[in-house]
N, C-alpha and C positions, 0 to 999 in steps of 0.2 A: 505726157504726150501732148503735143501742140498741133494745132491745125492752123495753117497760115494760108489765107486766100489772097492770090496775087492777080493783078491786071498785067499779065505778061508771063513769059516763061523764064524760070530761073536758069542761070548758066549751068551747063552740064558739069562743070568742075565742082559746083556746090553739092550736087547729088553724089558725085564720086567720092567726095571727102567725108560724107555722112551716109554710111550704108543703110542707116535706119530710115532714110527718107523714102516716102512713097508719094508719087505724083499722079494726079488724075485731073481730067478736065471737068469743070462744072459748066453746064449748058447755059446759053443766054437766058436771061430772066427779066421779067417785068417786075419793077419794084413800085408798089403803091405806098405812098407815105402821106402822113397828115398829123397835125397836132390834134389831139383828142381831148375834148372837155368832158364829155359824158361817155362812160364806159359802154353805153348802149350802141354808140357808133361802131365799136368793134364788133359787137354781136350782129349788127345790121350788115356790115361788110362780109363777115364770115357766112352769114345766111345767103347773101347774094352770090358769093363764090360757090357755095355748096349747090345752090339751085342751078348753076351752070356746070356742075361737075368738076370744079376746080379746087384743088387742095394746095394750100401754100407750102412751099418747100421750107420756108423759114419765117419766123416772126421775130422782130427786134423791137424792144420797147425801152424808152428812156425819158423820164420826166414828161409824161403825157404825149410824147412823140412816138408814133408807131410806124414801122415799115413791114410790109408783107412782101415777100419774095415769091414769085410765081414762075414756074418753068415756062420758057417760051415767050412769044410776043402775043399780047391780047389785041383784039381788033379795036379800032378807034371807037366804034359804037359801044363796045363792052366797057372801054375805059370811061367814056362819058357817063354811062349808067352807074359806074362805081362812085363818081364824084369825089375821087381822091387824086392827088397829084401823082403822076406816073412818069417813070423813065425806064429805058431799056438798058440793062447791063449786058455787055458783050460776054462771050465765053471767057471764063477765068480759069486759072490753074490753082489747084489746091495741093498744098504740101502737108503730109502727115509726117511728123517726126518725133522720135523719142530723143530728147536732148537735155543736158544740164542747162542751168541758167546761163553759164558762161558760153556754152556752145550756141544757145539761142541768140545771145548778143552777137556772136561772130556771124551767125547766119543773117540776122537782121542788118548788121553793118554791111555785109557783102551785097545784100539785096539793095540797100540804099545806095551803095557805091555804083551799082550797075544801072540805077535809075528805075528799077522795077517798083511800081506802086503797090503797096500792101493795102488790100481792101479791109481785111480784119484778121485778128489773131485770137484764137480761143485756146485756153488751157483746159485740157480734159483731165479729170481725176484719174489717178492710176487704178 
């Protein structure tokens, strides 16, 4: 099972050729990002978010760089208090699909040919 998050809508022909495709919209999200030197910085951010009643939708980490995805748009004053870089991601389309690696390559090639930007791809264990 694969989850492909897109910035745009895939062509209807793609979903028609792969009946196992499920599409849904992911809401706009604020993304807080930062290079983290001390793990306590993560704890501090999580505590600030909790104190505001905010739960991250997703957390990504790679080589000391962290991103927290939060549903909706945070106010400017809230963003300033977080002291992390922030950007607003617009609504995205998520494709869930059960496919072979060959089928996945065909899907990715078709998406590339149509100019739809892929935000990320996740392979879920069966």
